[in-house]
LOPA-403212 format. One record per residue (C-alpha): residue number from 1; residue in three letters; x, y, z. Coordinates in Angstrom, 1 decimal. Example, Ala and Ser with C-alpha at 12.3 -4.5 7.8 and 13.67 -1.06 7.14 Angstrom:
2
[voro 1; 'Ala'; [12.3; -4.5; 7.8]] [voro 2; 'Ser'; [13.7; -1.1; 7.1]] 
//
This chain:
120
[voro 1; 'Met'; [122.9; 92.0; -42.6]] [voro 2; 'Ile'; [123.0; 88.8; -40.5]] [voro 3; 'Asp'; [123.6; 89.0; -36.9]] [voro 4; 'Leu'; [127.1; 87.9; -37.0]] [voro 5; 'Asp'; [128.3; 90.6; -39.1]] [voro 6; 'Leu'; [126.2; 93.0; -37.0]] [voro 7; 'Glu'; [128.0; 91.8; -33.8]] [voro 8; 'Lys'; [131.5; 92.3; -35.4]] [voro 9; 'Val'; [130.6; 96.0; -36.4]] [voro 10; 'Leu'; [129.3; 96.9; -33.1]] [voro 11; 'Leu'; [132.0; 95.2; -31.5]] [voro 12; 'Ser'; [134.6; 96.9; -33.7]] [voro 13; 'Lys'; [134.2; 100.3; -32.1]] [voro 14; 'Arg'; [137.0; 101.2; -30.2]] [voro 15; 'Ala'; [136.4; 100.0; -26.4]] [voro 16; 'Ser'; [133.2; 98.6; -27.1]] [voro 17; 'Val'; [131.9; 95.4; -25.1]] [voro 18; 'Lys'; [128.8; 93.7; -24.7]] [voro 19; 'Glu'; [126.7; 92.8; -21.9]] [voro 20; 'Phe'; [123.1; 91.4; -20.9]] [voro 21; 'Pro'; [121.9; 93.2; -18.0]] [voro 22; 'Phe'; [118.2; 92.6; -19.2]] [voro 23; 'Gly'; [118.6; 88.6; -19.3]] [voro 24; 'Glu'; [120.3; 86.3; -22.1]] [voro 25; 'Asp'; [118.1; 87.7; -25.0]] [voro 26; 'Val'; [118.9; 91.2; -25.0]] [voro 27; 'Ala'; [122.6; 92.3; -26.0]] [voro 28; 'Val'; [123.8; 95.9; -25.1]] [voro 29; 'Tyr'; [126.7; 97.2; -26.6]] [voro 30; 'Lys'; [128.6; 100.1; -24.6]] [voro 31; 'Val'; [131.4; 102.2; -24.7]] [voro 32; 'Met'; [132.9; 103.4; -21.4]] [voro 33; 'Asn'; [129.7; 102.0; -19.4]] [voro 34; 'Lys'; [127.2; 104.0; -21.7]] [voro 35; 'Met'; [124.9; 102.2; -24.5]] [voro 36; 'Phe'; [125.2; 103.0; -28.0]] [voro 37; 'Ala'; [123.2; 100.1; -29.1]] [voro 38; 'Leu'; [120.8; 97.4; -28.0]] [voro 39; 'Val'; [120.0; 94.0; -30.0]] [voro 40; 'Val'; [117.1; 91.7; -29.6]] [voro 41; 'Phe'; [115.3; 89.3; -31.6]] [voro 42; 'Lys'; [111.5; 90.1; -31.6]] [voro 43; 'Glu'; [108.8; 89.2; -34.1]] [voro 44; 'Gly'; [110.8; 86.9; -36.1]] [voro 45; 'Phe'; [113.6; 89.7; -36.8]] [voro 46; 'Leu'; [116.7; 91.1; -35.3]] [voro 47; 'Asn'; [115.9; 94.6; -33.8]] [voro 48; 'Ile'; [118.6; 97.2; -32.9]] [voro 49; 'Asn'; [118.0; 100.5; -30.8]] [voro 50; 'Leu'; [120.6; 103.4; -32.0]] [voro 51; 'Lys'; [120.7; 106.6; -30.6]] [voro 52; 'Cys'; [120.3; 109.5; -32.9]] [voro 53; 'Leu'; [120.0; 113.4; -33.3]] [voro 54; 'Pro'; [116.3; 114.2; -32.6]] [voro 55; 'Asp'; [116.0; 115.4; -36.4]] [voro 56; 'Asp'; [117.8; 112.4; -37.7]] [voro 57; 'Ala'; [115.4; 110.3; -35.7]] [voro 58; 'Leu'; [112.6; 111.8; -37.1]] [voro 59; 'Gly'; [114.0; 111.7; -40.5]] [voro 60; 'Tyr'; [114.8; 108.1; -40.6]] [voro 61; 'Arg'; [111.4; 107.3; -39.4]] [voro 62; 'Asp'; [110.0; 109.1; -42.4]] [voro 63; 'Ile'; [112.2; 107.3; -44.8]] [voro 64; 'Tyr'; [111.9; 104.0; -43.7]] [voro 65; 'Glu'; [109.1; 101.7; -42.7]] [voro 66; 'Cys'; [111.3; 99.6; -40.6]] [voro 67; 'Val'; [112.5; 102.6; -38.3]] [voro 68; 'Ile'; [110.3; 103.3; -35.6]] [voro 69; 'Ala'; [110.7; 105.6; -32.0]] [voro 70; 'Gly'; [112.9; 103.5; -29.6]] [voro 71; 'Tyr'; [111.3; 100.6; -27.9]] [voro 72; 'His'; [111.4; 101.4; -24.4]] [voro 73; 'Met'; [114.1; 104.4; -24.9]] [voro 74; 'Asn'; [113.5; 108.1; -24.9]] [voro 75; 'Lys'; [112.0; 108.4; -28.5]] [voro 76; 'Lys'; [113.5; 111.6; -28.9]] [voro 77; 'His'; [116.7; 110.3; -29.3]] [voro 78; 'Trp'; [116.6; 106.7; -29.9]] [voro 79; 'Asn'; [115.3; 104.5; -32.9]] [voro 80; 'Thr'; [114.5; 101.0; -33.3]] [voro 81; 'Ile'; [115.3; 99.4; -36.4]] [voro 82; 'Ile'; [113.7; 96.4; -37.5]] [voro 83; 'Leu'; [116.3; 94.4; -39.7]] [voro 84; 'Asn'; [113.8; 93.2; -42.2]] [voro 85; 'Gly'; [116.1; 93.6; -45.3]] [voro 86; 'Glu'; [114.4; 97.1; -46.2]] [voro 87; 'Met'; [117.6; 99.2; -45.2]] [voro 88; 'Lys'; [121.0; 99.0; -46.5]] [voro 89; 'Asp'; [123.8; 97.9; -44.7]] [voro 90; 'Glu'; [125.7; 100.8; -45.5]] [voro 91; 'Ile'; [122.9; 103.0; -44.1]] [voro 92; 'Leu'; [122.6; 100.8; -40.6]] [voro 93; 'Ile'; [126.5; 101.0; -40.4]] [voro 94; 'Asp'; [126.2; 105.0; -40.5]] [voro 95; 'Met'; [123.6; 104.8; -38.1]] [voro 96; 'Ile'; [126.0; 102.8; -35.7]] [voro 97; 'Asp'; [128.5; 104.9; -36.0]] [voro 98; 'Glu'; [126.5; 108.0; -35.2]] [voro 99; 'Ser'; [125.0; 106.4; -32.3]] [voro 100; 'Tyr'; [128.4; 105.2; -31.1]] [voro 101; 'Asp'; [129.9; 108.9; -31.8]] [voro 102; 'Leu'; [126.9; 110.8; -30.1]] [voro 103; 'Val'; [127.8; 108.5; -26.8]] [voro 104; 'Val'; [131.5; 109.2; -26.9]] [voro 105; 'Ser'; [130.7; 112.8; -27.6]] [voro 106; 'Lys'; [129.0; 113.1; -24.0]] [voro 107; 'Leu'; [131.7; 111.0; -22.2]] [voro 108; 'Thr'; [134.3; 113.0; -19.8]] [voro 109; 'Lys'; [137.8; 114.0; -21.2]] [voro 110; 'Lys'; [139.2; 111.2; -19.0]] [voro 111; 'Asp'; [136.9; 108.5; -20.4]] [voro 112; 'Lys'; [137.8; 110.0; -23.8]] [voro 113; 'Ala'; [141.3; 109.8; -23.6]] [voro 114; 'Leu'; [140.9; 105.8; -22.5]] [voro 115; 'Ile'; [139.3; 105.4; -25.6]] [voro 116; 'Val'; [142.1; 106.9; -27.5]] [voro 117; 'Asp'; [145.0; 105.7; -25.3]] [voro 118; 'Pro'; [143.8; 103.1; -23.4]] [voro 119; 'Leu'; [147.1; 103.1; -21.2]] [voro 120; 'Ser'; [146.4; 106.8; -20.1]] 
//
């Protein structure tokens, strides 16, 4: 997946925004001010940090060499995926969807309502 497609997927999520709180080389994607993805170019590859359920996080690490414990993140809930071509795009998109959904599930009712109907 090329970075332009990755950004398109990340920004297609409802109420998703991109920020650079850690410098211009680290893109953070948020929903209602809560991070669901972090993208950085490292050692020749794009890397993306995504939130996961703890069992899923371990499962992905067992299946894919390109998935490691979340770099600078809570390793129980976050994975880093090295975008080296090993993982199919469909799996990565599923992981992005899961990360976004996990973050949204923890939002307040008010914030969830704003995502569904921004005019609320």
